[in-house]
C-alpha positions, -999 to +999 in steps of 0.1 A: +002-001+003+008+034-008+015+065+018+022+099+017+021+118+050+017+155+055+023+165+015+020+200+010-010+203-012-038+226-027-073+213-029-084+218-064-122+205-066-148+193-039-175+170-047-202+156-025-202+114-021-229+097-001-237+113+028-206+126+043-179+119+026-158+142-002-143+135-035-114+159-032-091+169-058-058+180-047-027+194-069+005+177-043+042+197-045+060+161-051+033+139-061+009+164-086-025+158-088-043+130-065-078+113-062-089+109-033-117+102-008-120+120+022-147+100+048-170+116+069-154+154+066-189+167+066-200+149+099-202+178+123-184+162+146-151+156+120-124+178+133-106+188+111-129+186+078-136+225+077-106+226+062-106+214+032-114+248+014-104+259-021-070+282-021-060+270+011-025+259+016-029+219+033-004+197+049-028+163+039-023+122+045-032+096+023-031+057+014-043+038-009-034+014-044-053+031-065-063+060-080-086+067-055-068+071-021-080+074+008-068+107+025-059+103+059-048+136+080-056+167+072-033+199+086-033+241+080-001+245+057-006+285+058-024+314+055-060+307+035-054+333+001-079+356+003-095+363-030-127+382-042-146+391-075-127+389-101-098+370-082-115+349-071-134+339-104-100+341-120-084+313-093-113+294-099-100+293-139-071+277-129-087+253-108-100+242-135-071+245-158-052+226-136-081+198-137-076+197-172-043+190-179-026+171-151-022+137-153-025+120-117+001+117-103+031+137-125+053+157-101+054+191-114+071+212-081+080+240-108+042+238-116+034+237-079+053+270-072+040+283-100+004+278-085+008+293-052+032+325-065-002+332-089-031+328-062-008+354-036-008+376-070-046+377-079-048+386-035-022+415-047-029+427-078-051+450-097-032+440-133-054+406-131-048+398-167-012+399-163-008+376-136-032+347-158-007+352-182+024+346-160+005+314-152-007+303-190+031+310-201+049+290-170+021+265-173+025+258-211+063+250-196+062+232-172+036+203-191+066+205-225+046+231-247+064+263-239+065+291-261+094+301-286+086+339-280+115+355-292+128+337-321+102+325-355+103+295-367+137+305-390+150+310-357+149+348-368+145+373-334+117+389-334+112+422-345+091+442-321+078+461-354+068+428-374+039+410-372+040+370-371+015+342-376+009+314-348+003+277-357+005+255-321+024+233-318+045+246-349+051+286-336+060+318-354+054+328-392+069+366-403+040+378-418+056+393-445+029+413-460-009+405-478-036+398-456-048+377-435-074+354-418-064+339-390-050+356-360-016+377-363+002+389-327+031+419-332+064+410-324+056+437-287+032+415-269+057+384-278+085+399-260+063+416-234+050+383-229+083+364-232+097+395-200+063+393-188+061+430-189+033+449-205+033+485-217+005+484-238-032+471-231-034+461-270-005+439-259-021+423-231-045+418-252-027+399-283-016+381-250-048+366-237-055+353-266-022+339-277-022+320-243-058+307-257-050+298-291-014+276-271-041+262-250-074+248-273-055+218-289-047+206-249-075+223-233-101+201-264-140+216-272-153+216-243-152+251-222-142+259-190-172+267-168-150+299-153-137+315-190-180+321-196-176+341-164-150+370-178-119+349-184 
């Protein structure tokens, strides 16, 4: 039987199960995404079930032999992140994307740190769009689909004054001339995304469009519920 003790983790998704239990999707720093059954945590007699909250750092212990393992212990791992309004909706977006894209058991400690940092940034930042683009860019890198934002397909440095066509899984092609039906992006926007430094609103808008295109093949055709809100 596999046993894991006091693993740093965040809850990505919770579902009620039977009379007093919960099904838990958690993102562990060392074990990646794990699916757990938390027995009796909805009972008033359960001492630590109230700790199972989204966006709160936790220390979890679990054991089992299958993909669905038994949660055996819950401790607080720090101060919960306070999120409101658009920041809260954005955090739900992060969780939904991670549930959709993470394979169970894939250890991604770098992505865990990115998620943790992004939650803190959402609670403090007035520029939520910039924070989300940071997360999406690093998510692609951690999953092995990182974008080369500084060079085009020919290996030529991106020119901030030029426009580029993007093909998911392939890269950027410099637009020489003419009108095209597919979206194109300014070199300035690509470099702004690379450096995580947006000086103009149109750069953020293009970065948002680019991230949607890059993530689309991975997310599949089913719409994200959180994105329907405003992302």
